[in-house]
N, C-alpha and C positions, 0 to 999 in steps of 0.2 A: 796755229795750234800752240797753245801756251801750256807749259808744264808747271804744276804747283809743287812747291818744295815744302815738305813737312819736316820739322825738326823735333826730335825727341826732347822731352823735358829733362833738364839737367838733373843728374843724380846728386844727392847730397854728398858732400865730401866726407872723408873718413873722420876728419876732426869734428864736423858737425854731428855725425852719427855717434861718435864717442861722447860728445857733450850731451846729447840726448840720452844716451844710456846712463851716464853718470847722474843726470837729473832724475831719471826714473828710479835709479838705485837709492838716491838720497831720499826721494819721496817715500819709497817703500820702507826704508829704515825709520823715517819719522813716524809713519803710520804704525809700524810695529812697536815703536817706543811708546806711542800714545796708548796703544792697547795694553801693553805690559806694565806701564807706569802705575796704575792703581793696584795691581797685584804686588809689585815691588814695594809700594808704600804700605800695603797691608802687612807684608813680611817684616818690614822695618818697624812698624808700630807694634807688632807682636812681641818684639824683643825689648820694648821700652816698659818702664813702670807705668802704673796708672796715672800718676801725677804728671809724668813727662808726656804721656799720650794725650792728656786732656788740655795741654797748654795751647794757647791761641795767641800768635801764630805757632804752628807745630815746631817742636824742638827736634831738629834733624840730628844734631850732634850730641844728643843725650846719651848717657851711659846705657849699655845693653845689659839685659838680665833675662833669665829663663823662668822668672817667677810666674808669668802668665801660663806657660806650658805646664809647670808643676801644678798650678791650681786647676788647670783644665783636666789633667789626668788624676786629680784627686789626691795628690801627694800632701800629706799632712792634714787630711780631712777633706770633706766635700764629696759630692756624688761622682762616681766613676763613669766615664763615657763609654766603656767597653760594651755594656749591654746594648746601648743605643747604636753603636757602630756595628755590632753583630746583627742587630735587627735590620738595619739598613742594608747590610751586605746580603742577608738572607732574602729579604723582599726583592732587592734589585736583581740578584743572580737568578733566583727561582722564577721570577716573572719574565726575565729576559729569555731564559731557556724555554719556558712554556710558550712565550710569544713566538719564538722561532719554530717550535714544533707545530704550531698552528698556522703560521704564516707561510711556511714553505710549501705545503700541499695546496693551500689556497692560491698562492702565486703561480704554482705550476698549472693549476686549472685555468687561470686567467691569462697565461702567456703562452706556454708550450702546447697545451691542449685547451684552447680558449672555449669557454662556454658562450652561449648566445647572449648578445648584448653585454659583453664583458666591460665595455666602457661605462655602462650604467651601473654595473656592480662596483667598479672602482670609484665612481662618483658617490655612490651610497656609502662606501667605506670612509671616504674622505669627508663627507658631510657630517659624520658623527663627531668630527673634531671641530666643527664650527660652533658647537654649543659651548657657551662659557662654563668653565668648571664650577663656578659658584652656583650656577643654575641647577646643577644636578647634585649639589651637596646635601640638601635636605632629604630628597628621596633616598639617596644612598645611606644616609645616616639612619633614617627610619627603618629601612630594610635590614641594616646591620644590627640595629637595636632589637627588632622583633625576632631576628634569627639568632640572637645571642652571640654575635660576632664582633661586638665592640671590644677594643683592646686585644685583638687577635691578629697576629702577624700574617696568618694565611689569608685573612680577609683583604689585607693590603696586597698580597701576592695576586689574588684574583682580580682586584681592582686595577692594579698596574698592568696586568695582562690585557684587560679589556680596554684600557686607555691607550696602550701602545700598539695593539693589534692592527688598527686601521692604517697607521702610518707605516707599519712594518710590511703589511701586505702590499701597499702602494709602492714602496721602495723595492721589495723583492720581485714584484711583477716586472719592473723595469730591468732589474738585473737578470732575471731568468729569460727574458726575451732575447738576450744576447747569446744564450746557449744554442749551439747548432742542433737542429732537429735531427740531422742525419746520425749524430752520435746516439741519440735516444732510440731512434729506429733500429740501429744496429744492435743495441742492447736488448731490445724487444725481440729481435730475430733470434738472438742467442738464448732466449727464454727467461730473461730477467723480468721480475715482477715490479710493480710500482714502488714498494718500499726499497727494493734494491736499486732501482733507477734513481730514486731521490737521494739515497745515502751514498752510493758509490759512483754515480755518473754526474748528476746535477750539482750536488753539494760541492765536490772538489772544484768544478769549473766556476761556480758562482761564489767561491770562498771569499774573495774580496768584498763582494756585495753583502754577504752574510755577516762579515766582520763589521762593516760599516753600520748595518742595521742593528746588530747586537749592541754596538757601542752607543748609538743614539738612544736605544731603549733603556740601556743601563743608566745613562745620564739622566733621562727623564724620570726614571724611578728613584734614583738616588737623591735627586734634588727636590722631590715633591715635599711640600710643606702643608698645603691646604688640607688635603684629605688625611694625611698622617696626624695633623694637629687635632682634627675633629674625631677621627675614628680610633686613635690610639690613646693610651693612658700611661700606666706605669710599666706594664709587661711588654707592650709592643711599641714603646717609644722609639722613634728613629733619630738619627743624628741631627737632621735639621730641626726637629722639635727640641732636642736637647740643647741645641745652639741658642734657641730663643730664651732659654732659662737664664742667660746672662743679662737679659734686659729686664730689670726689676724696677719696683717702685722707688728703690734707693738711687736709681740712676743707671746710666749706661757704662758698663765696664769695658771701655774701648779696647784696651790691650788684650783682655781675655777673649773678647769677641773676635779680634783679629787672629789670635792664636788658634782658637777653636775653628774659625773659618778655614784657616790654612790646613789644619790637620784633617778636617772633614773633606776638603777639596783634593787631598792627596790621592785617594783611590781613583777618582775620576781622571786626574792628571796622569797617573801611572798607567791606567788602562788606555788612555788616548795616546800616550807616548809609545806604549808597547805595540799598539795596532795602527800606528800612523801610516806605515807603508800600505797596509791593507785598506785603511780608510781612504787614502788618496786614490788607490786603484778602484775601490768600490764606487766612490762618488763620481769618478770619471766614466763609469759605465753608462751613465745616462739618467740616473735617478733624479738628479737636481740640475740637469742641463737646461 
């Protein structure tokens, strides 16, 4: 009778594990620098004059100036960006709130109180995002023209709501599926109606998911250029459309474009920074696993 001896695989030493951790840390830092480098270059270029920004190769050590920001804000003449920024804020915030008001009950019906063939419903919602935006541009333009909604900020609000609603319902369904059904049943036993359950029971528990959904909808609405360019004019001009005004037949004003891009990106960056903890918690609930 022979006995077989099995030996466990040797564990990596602490030095090797420490070396692997250092290598992963360096790789993460390099990847982060590669992602941030274009933004840092844009910030630096925005503080250069147009002559220094247009040099080839770029002049990194050129003198810094605030002329591009002064021209962007209309100091000393020129168009003011405030109406466009206000229009973008109005369209983005209003459409995000309206999207959440519609997505929360729909996600509740698809997750906590599922309807029949709820997976087919979710696929139908998601299939609406498969259509290229430019394919629906002409019908939407003709509808807005015949309805007298061209150059109307509320037309953009309705359009952004319709564009963001499918992805919002898809995300919210995954978030609400994590809500314990026992808590909802206890609220129903206490006599709570559906609006009370949604507002006081479901919403606080799913707050990280709601924050993640609202931030994504806000970003999509704020960054839209295609529909805003076609459907808006002078009254409803948004910030991305105003940004394209710096690209003229006279040439590309690179420093002004960088300054304008940085200012227009600040609301999105501020919203993401303020909701970063809720965003991480929401995305970890299972929406994008």
